[in-house]
PANUBA-58117 format. One line per field, with one value per residue (C-alpha): residue number from 1; x, y, z. Coordinates in steps of 0.02 Angstrom, whole numbers, plus 50000, padded with zeros to 5 digits. Example, Ala and Ser with C-alpha at 12.3 -4.5 7.8 and 13.67 -1.06 7.14 Angstrom:
<rs>
resi <- c(1	2)
east <- c(50615	50684)
north <- c(49775	49947)
up <- c(50390	50357)
</rs>
This chain:
<rs>
resi <- c(1	2	3	4	5	6	7	8	9	10	11	12	13	14	15	16	17	18	19	20	21	22	23	24	25	26	27	28	29	30	31	32	33	34	35	36	37	38	39	40	41	42	43	44	45	46	47	48	49	50	51	52	53	54	55	56	57	58	59	60	61	62	63	64	65	66	67	68	69	70	71	72	73	74	75	76	77	78	79	80	81	82	83	84	85	86	87	88	89	90	91	92	93	94	95	96	97	98	99	100	101	102	103	104	105	106	107	108	109	110	111	112	113	114	115	116	117	118	119	120	121	122	123	124	125	126	127	128	129	130	131	132	133	134	135	136	137	138	139	140	141	142	143	144	145	146	147	148	149	150	151	152	153	154	155	156	157	158	159	160	161	162	163	164	165	166	167	168	169	170	171	172	173	174	175	176	177	178	179	180	181	182	183	184	185	186	187	188	189	190	191	192	193	194	195	196	197	198	199	200	201	202	203	204	205	206	207	208	209	210	211	212	213	214	215	216	217	218	219	220	221	222	223	224	225	226	227	228	229	230	231	232	233	234	235	236	237	238	239	240	241	242	243	244	245	246	247	248	249	250	251	252	253	254	255	256	257	258	259	260	261	262	263	264	265	266	267	268	269	270	271	272	273	274	275	276	277	278	279	280	281	282	283	284	285	286	287	288	289	290	291	292	293	294	295	296	297	298	299	300	301	302	303	304	305	306	307	308	309	310	311	312	313	314	315	316	317	318	319	320	321	322	323	324	325	326	327	328	329	330	331	332	333	334	335	336	337	338	339	340	341	342	343	344	345	346	347	348	349	350	351	352	353	354	355	356	357	358	359	360	361	362	363	364	365	366	367	368	369	370	371	372	373	374	375	376	377	378	379	380	381	382	383	384	385	386	387	388	389	390	391	392	393	394	395	396	397	398	399	400	401	402	403	404	405	406	407	408	409	410	411	412	413	414	415	416	417	418	419	420	421	422	423	424	425	426	427	428	429	430	431	432	433	434	435	436	437	438	439	440	441	442	443	444	445	446	447	448	449	450	451	452	453	454	455	456	457	458	459	460	461	462	463	464	465	466	467)
east <- c(55098	54956	54974	54946	55068	55193	55168	55166	55341	55437	55365	55468	55591	55599	55577	55713	55842	55779	55833	56011	56028	55981	56109	56229	56181	56209	56389	56454	56448	56264	56170	56055	56066	55926	55764	55806	55702	55752	55682	55529	55540	55586	55445	55324	55374	55366	55186	55149	55232	55147	55010	54980	54877	54785	54758	54673	54517	54491	54360	54320	54445	54424	54365	54533	54619	54522	54507	54441	54553	54566	54642	54767	54853	54929	54922	54814	54819	54758	54761	54880	55011	55037	54946	55012	54886	54947	54803	54722	54550	54420	54260	54154	54163	53981	53927	54018	53979	53787	53819	53862	53956	54073	54066	54230	54319	54290	54390	54531	54547	54560	54668	54795	54792	54830	54949	55057	55053	54904	54774	54667	54519	54430	54269	54098	53954	53837	53750	53621	53473	53557	53622	53609	53582	53582	53474	53348	53254	53252	53276	53213	53341	53370	53415	53501	53622	53641	53671	53812	53885	53870	53981	54108	54126	54143	54273	54378	54389	54423	54578	54620	54591	54492	54365	54354	54180	54109	53950	53878	53992	54022	54040	53883	53954	53835	53717	53802	53747	53662	53559	53490	53455	53354	53250	53208	53163	53031	52977	52905	53087	53119	53334	53434	53622	53677	53781	53601	53631	53743	53603	53421	53360	53265	53413	53519	53386	53397	53585	53569	53407	53572	53688	53570	53515	53705	53775	53646	53641	53655	53779	53673	53812	53911	53767	53869	53797	53922	53923	53997	54130	54320	54338	54280	54408	54333	54146	54181	54059	54076	54209	54272	54168	54156	54051	54125	53952	54028	54204	54217	54163	54050	53917	54016	54079	53929	53876	54027	54013	53821	53851	54003	53913	53774	53882	53967	53781	53753	53926	54025	54148	54225	54337	54265	54346	54271	54365	54424	54576	54675	54663	54692	54547	54539	54552	54750	54809	54971	54960	54887	55048	55050	54882	54926	54817	54743	54557	54600	54549	54389	54299	54226	54363	54479	54590	54656	54468	54377	54467	54461	54283	54201	54182	54331	54447	54576	54635	54622	54712	54723	54884	54860	54981	54919	54731	54786	54956	54989	54913	55062	55209	55319	55472	55348	55238	55375	55400	55252	55198	55329	55281	55100	55112	55250	55144	54999	55095	55154	54966	54910	55040	55059	54866	54785	54840	54784	54837	54841	54798	54836	54667	54702	54859	54909	54947	54850	54913	54816	54935	55049	55217	55152	55277	55291	55456	55372	55215	55373	55449	55288	55239	55436	55406	55227	55295	55455	55386	55261	55401	55513	55373	55318	55484	55483	55323	55249	55076	55100	54968	54989	54909	54779	54850	54729	54655	54700	54613	54622	54645	54474	54412	54492	54332	54316	54489	54477	54672	54740	54685	54828	54835	54966	55001	55052	55144	55296	55415	55253	55219	55375	55373	55215	55278	55433	55339	55209	55400	55429	55284	55279	55452	55387	55252	55371	55507	55362	55311	55493	55508	55358	55421	55592	55607	55798	55870	55972	55944	55883	55966	55814	55795	55930	55810	55665	55806	55842	55770	55777	55649)
north <- c(53931	53925	53929	54152	54177	54064	54174	54339	54277	54241	54410	54488	54397	54453	54633	54616	54540	54664	54798	54733	54716	54909	54950	54837	54959	55106	55057	55052	55231	55236	55391	55542	55714	55811	55730	55546	55453	55285	55299	55356	55201	55084	55146	55145	54959	54921	54968	54905	54708	54746	54602	54576	54749	54669	54491	54526	54606	54779	54826	54940	55079	55257	55313	55392	55244	55121	55219	55136	55033	55146	55119	55259	55193	55010	55044	55001	55138	55189	55358	55415	55297	55127	54961	54773	54630	54507	54378	54208	54141	54064	54054	53971	54115	54143	53963	53935	54102	54054	53913	53950	53794	53825	54039	54039	53959	54129	54201	54078	54120	54318	54298	54172	54244	54417	54331	54310	54466	54439	54579	54524	54373	54326	54236	54198	54325	54212	54031	54004	53862	53757	53718	53877	53975	54151	54172	54041	54101	54256	54383	54288	54307	54212	54339	54218	54181	54380	54409	54286	54382	54549	54449	54385	54573	54634	54523	54562	54737	54681	54602	54736	54633	54680	54571	54540	54482	54398	54379	54207	54073	53996	53812	53730	53746	53857	53856	53969	54006	53812	53861	54025	53923	53795	53947	54017	53853	53820	53981	53931	53984	53892	53865	53718	53791	53844	53982	54058	54125	54279	54306	54273	54437	54360	54287	54435	54531	54394	54428	54603	54595	54496	54626	54775	54654	54628	54799	54892	54775	54889	54784	54722	54729	54883	54980	55026	55010	54866	54979	55120	55001	54997	54858	54793	54779	54757	54675	54521	54509	54304	54184	54102	54141	54035	54013	53889	53878	54035	54005	54193	54274	54392	54336	54318	54500	54566	54516	54605	54748	54746	54699	54797	54952	54903	54872	55042	55101	55031	55073	55198	55193	55023	54933	54794	54646	54527	54345	54295	54143	54244	54136	54219	54216	54271	54449	54403	54258	54315	54280	54109	54035	54099	53980	53800	53719	53735	53697	53861	53988	53895	53944	54104	54202	54336	54417	54573	54626	54590	54667	54838	54890	55010	54985	54870	54926	54773	54612	54440	54291	54088	53990	53798	53723	53568	53562	53646	53568	53411	53314	53255	53356	53406	53524	53616	53685	53807	53870	53861	53996	54111	54145	54151	54270	54387	54404	54435	54582	54645	54641	54754	54854	54900	54878	54889	55040	54934	54815	54648	54510	54320	54284	54107	53992	53845	53659	53522	53389	53267	53270	53125	53170	53301	53347	53511	53569	53591	53699	53804	53823	53885	53999	54078	54085	54165	54298	54329	54355	54483	54571	54582	54678	54796	54847	54926	55003	54865	54804	54658	54701	54567	54371	54284	54112	53953	53926	53952	53859	53835	53694	53566	53612	53437	53396	53536	53537	53503	53445	53636	53686	53758	53761	53853	53756	53599	53700	53763	53804	53883	53977	54063	54106	54188	54287	54343	54406	54505	54573	54604	54672	54808	54848	54895	55004	55086	55133	55191	55315	55351	55392	55497	55594	55624	55575	55493	55406	55300	55134	55138	54996	54922	54867	54722	54654	54645	54551	54397	54236	54135	54086)
up <- c(56286	56145	55958	55947	56081	55991	55838	55909	55982	55821	55747	55884	55866	55689	55740	55844	55689	55594	55717	55735	55535	55535	55661	55566	55417	55528	55594	55415	55394	55313	55416	55410	55431	55514	55520	55538	55416	55489	55658	55587	55473	55630	55729	55595	55546	55757	55737	55622	55697	55857	55821	55979	55991	55829	55895	56058	55972	56076	55992	55837	55807	55759	55602	55545	55577	55465	55285	55123	54997	54846	54681	54601	54427	54465	54664	54804	54919	55089	55163	55007	55049	54931	55043	54990	54987	55108	55133	55121	55081	55198	55128	55262	55396	55395	55385	55555	55618	55602	55724	55931	55924	55782	55782	55880	55748	55648	55785	55768	55593	55612	55785	55680	55535	55622	55726	55566	55488	55361	55342	55179	55190	55043	55108	55026	55067	54961	55006	54896	54912	55009	55200	55293	55136	55160	55013	55022	54869	54759	54862	55022	55156	55317	55458	55554	55434	55373	55570	55535	55392	55506	55626	55542	55467	55643	55703	55554	55597	55783	55689	55594	55441	55274	55188	54986	54963	54819	54769	54704	54631	54452	54560	54627	54819	54891	54780	54647	54454	54448	54594	54497	54352	54463	54533	54359	54300	54449	54395	54236	54121	53981	54038	53955	54022	54162	54077	54044	54208	54109	53980	54032	54105	54254	54303	54294	54394	54550	54559	54539	54687	54784	54760	54812	54978	55034	54985	55061	55240	55397	55517	55670	55762	55693	55648	55477	55323	55211	55061	55213	55282	55261	55326	55143	55039	54881	54828	54677	54542	54533	54614	54433	54317	54159	53992	53903	53790	53721	53689	53591	53776	53704	53838	53995	53913	53918	54086	54171	54096	54160	54316	54357	54336	54416	54590	54556	54547	54724	54802	54724	54863	54855	54736	54601	54547	54415	54516	54368	54345	54236	54060	53922	53784	53576	53590	53638	53542	53566	53747	53748	53777	53951	53985	54083	53939	53772	53882	53941	53792	53765	53935	53884	53988	53906	54027	53947	53887	54035	54136	54018	54069	54159	54355	54354	54485	54482	54404	54490	54453	54521	54532	54535	54435	54537	54451	54278	54219	54324	54498	54549	54595	54453	54426	54286	54405	54490	54305	54252	54391	54382	54196	54222	54357	54279	54119	54200	54309	54126	54059	54238	54215	54011	53965	54112	54237	54356	54522	54487	54634	54632	54747	54740	54762	54860	54832	54896	55006	54928	54768	54723	54772	54864	55023	55135	55064	54903	54980	55051	54882	54799	54957	54911	54733	54738	54850	54788	54619	54685	54788	54646	54537	54705	54713	54543	54584	54471	54466	54579	54702	54826	54856	54959	55002	54981	55128	55299	55452	55637	55693	55736	55562	55449	55404	55292	55216	55031	55022	55036	55210	55311	55465	55558	55716	55621	55486	55571	55417	55291	55445	55456	55279	55311	55436	55337	55185	55302	55397	55207	55176	55299	55267	55094	55144	55269	55133	55009	55156	55198	54984	55001	55127	55112	54910	54937	54773	54916	54948	55101	55230	55262	55034	55077	55169	55020	54912	55015	54994	55164	55267)
</rs>
């Protein structure tokens, strides 16, 4: 039996356990008259657990089954119903899709993610000036690489996985802002810092041209323009933007204000987020206590201020206790993660009125003292903290683990790679969380239809901590 079948079997078992749980609850005397919402919940839940149909790649869906993700207040919505983000990162999909010898790994990632109920993937929509570059020089593109990105988008749709697509990197991996500065210097600009990416008019024009090119791209496989494709969950302005040359945050703030509006002018239909790590800055001195270290407030980012920008739809936060606090695994990591998450969930609800997505979290197997039990505990902590918010209608919008790999891609591993077939305990935790997410979405539908104030029998399942 292959990996996907094993994972699929686990999910079917989970569903059967869930049904038994409900039957026990019913036998204790909880019932409903008239139209039975419980039956509807079970039917809806069963459809959400039908990972087999998703994982077989049955082709394009009907338009009415695949609609844009929207934001209403502090909730993500699809077709008028709340949508909880349960996802993963695999940044290298476009590069792998560009080579026939590795293209199958893109399909494998989506198959395996779908088999454990993950529904959103974050992957790069950029590769600037480097090996297999999408953008070889300003506004000059490699059509073969663009077609590889087309394949990623079309394959994601087959497996009912939505995409968050960052448009440039802060770091030099895959080009990023250092490559834009190199291009500027080659064009004769007098540039002395990579941070001039955020302020130099010519470099900003390069970035805008890239935005326009990607958003207006017509997919050669689906014939759907990217800016019209519901497969795309959101555009991300930049992966982990920082501007340490200006700790006041003014330069980065102005760039965010300009680029968020520009992206919306090209594509008003999709959601937009910044791509921040979540560090608090000068505008909120009462919140810097939640930062992992003092350096975090010197990198030119400012979580609340940055997100109070026209055109930004939801907040993003990353979670790396092993990078920010201590590389060695420590008992201090988990309390930090909880306080870090709860602070941002509170701010997103109280000040921003938007969802917050914890768009990267994980732990490196290369850390001193690492063990799989700690990783499992970390995953449980992130998932539990989010569901505690979500159950109360809070701003916790979901999470994306860093990062999901299929077998045979070890040479790309940065230490954080999760291969589901080699990590059964973590895989089970993800599957269980997916089950709870499906129940949560069903409960929201049920409450919308019946407005019942009595606790639904499935709600207790959301509160359990076992995996």
